[in-house]
N, C-alpha and C positions, 0 to 999 in steps of 0.2 A: 785547665784550672780557670776557676773565676779568682777576681781580685781578693775576696775574704780569704779563700783557701790558699793564694800565692802569700799572703800577708801572715797567715799562722803558719806555715811552712817557714818562712824567712825568721818568724820569731824563734821559734823551735832551735832553727839552724845557731842562730846568735847566741841562745843561751847556752845551748851545747857547747859552743866553741868558748863560751866564757865561763864556763864549768870546767872543762876541761884546761884551761889556762889559770884556772884559779882566781878569777876576775870578780867574781861575785863573792861577796861578804858572808861568812856564816856565823858571826855572832863573837868568834873568836878573834885575839888580839891578832893582827896581821905581822906575818915577818917582815922584819926591814929589809930594804933593798939597800945595795951601797951604790953612791954615785961616782963620777972619775975622783974625787977629794976624800972619797972613803968614809964620807958622811953617812949616816942611814936615815932613811926617810920611807913613807906610803904614799903609793902613787895614788891620785884621783883623776881620770881622764875626763876631761869635757870636751865633749863632741856629739855634733848634730841634735842640740837643743837635749842631751842627755848629761847625766854626772853618774860615771861609774867606778867603784861602788857610789850609791849615795849615804851607804851608811856603813862606818868603820870604828872598829874599836882597837884603840891603842895604848900603850903604857905611858903612863907621866913621862914627859922629858923628850919623845918622839916627835919627827917631824914629818910632816904634812907637805908634799908637793902636789900642785894641782898642775895639770897638764892641760893647756888649750889646744885640741887638734882641731878648732873652729866648727864652722865655717864662717865664724865674725868673734868679736872681740868680747870678752866675758869682763863681770866684777863683781865679787863673791864679799857678801857683806852680813856679816854675824856682832852677836850683840858686844863681842870683845877683840873684833877684827874688822879690816877693810883692805883687800886685797888691791885696790886701786884698779886701774883698767890692765886686763891680762889681754897682750894680742895675741893673734893667732899664731900658732907656733911656740909660745913665750911660756912661761911656768909661776909660779907663786908659791913661795914655802914658808911654813909657820910652824914653830916649835910649840908644843902645848907642854904647859908646864902644870896645869892645874886639873885636877880629875873633875870631871863631872861629864854634863853633855852640853856640847856647844854646837847648837843649829845655825845653818847658814843660808843663804840664797843667792844665785845668782840673779842680780836684778836687770839683767839685759833679757835672759829667757824665763823668768820665776821659776827656775827647778830649785828643789831644795836639797838639802843633805844633813847630816849629822855625823860629828864626830864626838867618840864616846872615850872617855880617859879616864882609866882605870888604873 
């Protein structure tokens, strides 16, 4: 198999796994997950120069937790928040109190994401 075929196969496998695990946003509000303290949040994973999912829809008052799985530090910047440096294997959380579209960028990798609050 050539390199292009291998890449296509890898993308299909990753997409299938992501869909089966519910990791890709379908535009519907995501179900909250409980952490060890009983707090509810929606996870976004930063890994290998990707943000997954890059677009999420949540309810007013929900908390988003970004998890940096590496391979390097990250820093998320939006018009209404700045995560500061998120080290590898560290997290950043933010509670969104106002409805609207909250766009952000990782200033380390230039990846972009959006949190839509309904």
